[in-house]
N, C-alpha and C positions, 0 to 999 in steps of 0.2 A: 419384522414379522411377528406376529402376535404369537406367543408363546415359544419365541425362540430366546436363548440366551444371546447376550450383545457382546459384542469385543470390546475387550478393556481399553483396546488403544483408540479405535475410530468411531466406536459406538454403533457400529453397524450389526443388524442381525446375523448370527452365523448360521446361513442358510445352505450352503453348499457343503462346508465342511466345519467342524471345532475343534481346534487345537487346546489342550489343557497342559499348561506349562508355568510353574512359577505361583501356583496356587490361583493362576488367572485362565480368562477363556479369550482366545483370540479366532478371529473369523478364518486367518490365512497366515500362510508361511510369513509373508511380507510384514504384516502388522507385528508377528511374533520377533521378527529379526529386528525391526525399528525398536521394540522394547529393549531389545538384548541390548543393541548399540548404545541406548541412552542409559541402562542400568549398569552397563560397563563401565560407563564415564562419569558415574555419579550424577545422572541428571534427572532423574526420578521427580524431581520437584515439578517438571514439565505436566505432569498428570494433576498436579494441586491447583495450576491455576484456572483450569477449566474442566468440565465434565467432559469425558472420551475428547481431548481435543485433538486426537491423531489425524491425519489424512491417509487413507487409505491407497495403499500402492496399487497401480493398475498392472495386474499379472501378465496381460496381455503386450505390454511393454517388454522387450530385452533388455532396455539401458545401452546400447550399443554406442558410445560416442567416440568411435576411432576417429571420426572424422576431426575433432578437435585438436587432434595432432598435427594437424595440416598448417604450415606457418601462415598461410594467407587467410584461415579463418583465425588465428591468433590476433593477427594484425587488425582485423575489422572489429574482434570482440573487445578487446583490450583497452582501456581507457588509460593508463598509463604503465609504463616498464622501464625502470632505469636500470635493469641487469640485476638487479637485488630484490626491489620491492614490485609487486605487480598489483594494481588496482583494476577492479572491473566492477561493471553493475549489471545485474541480472533484472528481469522481471518474473516474479514468482507469484503466478495467479493463486495459489494454494493458500496465501497468507487470508486469514479471516479472523484471528481473535490474539488475544493477550499471550497465550500460549506460544503462538507460531511466532511472534516478535521476541519472546524470551528467549527461545530454542535456536533462533537464526542468529541472534546477539551473542550465544553463548558457543559459537561453532568454534572459537579458539580451543575449548575444553576437548572438542571430538578428536581435534588434529591440531599439533603443537604448531604447524607450517603457517596456519592462518594466524596472522597477527591480529586483525581487526575486522569484526563485520555489523553493519550500521542497517537498520530497517527502516524505509518510508512506509509507513502502514497506510496512508491513502492512495499513494501511486502503485502499492504492492512491487516494491523493488527494495533489492538487497545489494549493497555495495561492499565488498568484500575486498581485503587487502591480504596478500599471502607472500610466501618466499619463493621467489622462482627457483631458487637451487635446490628448494626440498618439495615442491608440489608442482605438478603440471595442470594445465587447464582442465584436461579430462579427468584428472583425480577429484579437482574440486568439484565439477558437476557428478561425478559418480556418487561424491560423497553425500552430496544435495538429495541426488536421487534414492541413496540408498535410505534417507529418514523420511521419506515422501515427499519432499519439497522439488522436483525438479523444475528447473527453471526454463523459461519459455524463449527458445533461441531462433530467432529469425534473422539471418544475414541481409535478406532484401527490405528489411524496414529500416527506415531511418530513425537512427538511434538518437536525434534529437528530438522526434517529434513526441509530445506527450499522450500517453494513451488515457483519453478523457472517456469513458463509458458511461453512459447515462444511466443511471440508478431507475430502471422501469418502474420498480415496487414503490417508489416515493412519489413517481409522478400518476401512477394509478391510484395511490391513497390521496395526493392532492388533488385529483380531480374527481374522487367520490366524495371527498368531504366538501369540496365546491357545490358539486350536486345537493347533497344532503343540506347544506346550510341554505340554499337558496330555497328549496321545497320547503321546509321547515320553517323558515320564514313565512312563506307564503301561507301555508295551511295554519299558520297563527294569527291571520287577519282577524278572525273573531274577537280575540282579545286585545289587539290593537285597535280595534274600532269599536271596543267597549259593548261589543253584542251580548247580549243575556240570554242567548238561545241555548239551552242546556244539549239540545241535541248537536248542534254545530260544536260546541265547545267538546263534548264528549267524544264524537266522531274524529274531529281533526285533531284532538289529543292523542287517540289511540294510534293514529297514522303517524303522528311526530314520532311517538313512541317507537313504532316498528323501524321507522328509517333512521333514527338513531343509533340502533343495535350495530350497523357497521361501522359506525363511527366508533363506537366503544370498542369493539373487538377486532376491527381490523385497521381501522385508520390511526388508532392510538396505540396498536399494538406493541411498538417500538420503545413508548414509554413505560407501557408495563414491565416488557421483558428488562429493559435497562434497571429499572427500580426492584424488581426481584433479584437480578444478579448482585445489587448493590447491596441487599438487605441479607443475601446468603453469604457474603462476604464480611458481613459485620458493619458495612459502612452507608453512608446516606450520602446520596449523590443529587444533582438537580432536579432529575427526573423524578424522583419521590414526591415532593409538595404537587408537580405537576399531575404524578397521577391521583394522588390523594383529592385534588380539586375536580379532576373528571369525574371520578367515581362519588363523590359528593354531588354535585350537579347533576348525575345519571340519577342518583339512588333519591334525591329529593324530588325529583322531576317525575319519575315513576310513581311514588307516593302520593303526591298530589293529583297526578292525573287517574290514578287507579282508583283513589277513594272520594275522587270527585271534590276535592278542597281548594284546588287552585288549577293554573295553567301550565305550572311548571317553568324549567329554564332550559328546555331543551334547544332553543335559537342560540342561546349563550354558549353552551356545551358544543354545538355545531362550529359556532363561529370562531371558540376558543380553539378547537383542533385545526382546523381549517386554517387558522393565523399562524399556528405553531408549525405547522408544514411547511406553509410559507417560508418562515424564517429557518428552517432547516433546508429547504430548497436553496435558498439566498446563499446559506451558511457553505453549502457543499459547492456550488459554482463559485464562491469566492477562494476555497482551497485549492480548486483544481485551476484558478487562473493567478493564483499568487503562488510563487517558489519562496519558503522561507529559509532555504538552505542555500547560502551563497558559497560557490567553491571557486576555486582558484581561477576557473573561466571569466567569471565575474569583473576581474581585475585586469583583462586582457585590454592593451591600447586600442585606440578607435583605428590609429593609422600606423602604417609600417615604413621601414626604408626599403622600397625594392630598388634593382638594379634594371635599368633600361638601357640597352645599348653599352655605353660606356661612361654614363651615368648614372647616380643615384638618385632617386625622387621618392616623396612621401606619396603614400597612397592607401586608400583604405583597406582594413583587413579582409571586410568581405570580398573584397576583389582579387585576392591573394588566388593563385591557381596551383596546381602540381608542377614542380619543374622552375618555378620562379627562384631568383636568388633574393635573399634577405639579409640585412645587416645588423646584427644585435648588439648594441651598445651596452657599457657598463651600467648595471642596475636594469636595465631592461628586461622585462618577461619575453621568454621564447613563445611567441602566438602558434607554432602550428608544429607538429611534427617534422622531422627534417634531417638531413645528413649534412655535417660540417665539411664545409668546402677549404674554408680558409680560417687559420687561426687555433686558439686553443683554449678550450670553453672551461669555465669554472662555474658550475652551474648550482644554484642553491633551489632544491626542491621541497622546502619547507611548504610552500604553499599547497601540495599534492599531499607529501607522506607526513608532515608534522613533524620531521627530523630537519636539523640544522647543518647535518654534514655534508659537506661542500663535495661535488662530484666532478671529476677531473675526464674531459674527452678531448678527443684529437681529431684531426682530419679525417674523414672517413667513417668516423663514428657515428652512431645515430643519437638525436637528441629529442625530448618531449617536449610536447605545449606545458607550459606551467611553471620550468624552471626560469630561475632569475641569472643571468650572467653578472659575474663576479670577476672584474679586471678587463683587459683590451677588448675591443671588438672583435666580434665572429661574424662568419658568413656562412649562411646555410641555404641548402637547395631543398625546397620544398617538396616532400614527399606523402 
């Protein structure tokens, strides 16, 4: 709001209240609390990466996460649990800039129980490893909530499904650029046909100039913004020469049309932005359909050994169901979570944790997908 001071943390106007603390202004107690948490842990660099990068906390939400103490909820959310290390993946819709990425990958500095955190910026997901003996799932979510990055938790959602939300703004820009490109080409026909009628050239020239304004200020806005942010940081990125090219084409074309010294190059400008946006759309579709991060599941076998009656038979992994009996031999990966029904397990979970310490489990103990059996074969019941 005009005339109102802005919050140091989130950048929003201090409309309802203005809190003065640490020589800074905050719009609410939540933003002030997040600043205090970051300052106490030496994470003030968070504010140097972007201008007012913080997410404003929703004060209408109480942050009651007692339901996360339910063991059934734990089983549905946790990706891996060997009794010591726990790995879990959350979708965090608030991730929007490099500051978010930096903060979420420095969670271990906020709480020593967190071993590691990694962010997938495109899918807005963060994978966190923590020590089970020192932190609960509820405490982890409460920590994320306290700094304004409350994860999206939906037990009914299929965890394996990829969230692929279309970027509507990109489609709007692409559609508008295509419309302008086609019409500028149409209105340039006096120049294409070599017509020397000054009235046609002047009239259609001004129409093309007006049509090109949305191309300059809306369709190409992402390139302007990216180039400006790079210059502010004292660096140069690939969008800077693109932006200079767009500005040069428009400036030269405006000069020729206004002073009647030529037809300009607005058709080339519209075509350039249109095809650049097509390239951006293709890049986005490629990123959403290709997963560059291979995890331990990509090494799972195609088939497993399953007990049917008194016999052991090989069958496809995707046909395994809860309650099935599987045999895991030496150097084979455990493909599913289960309970040991026979044998002594000596498991290498380095695929999951990165640690090569062997984990010993006996009959009745639970084992998790991703562990490699070292030693004699074991039998597990799929859970």
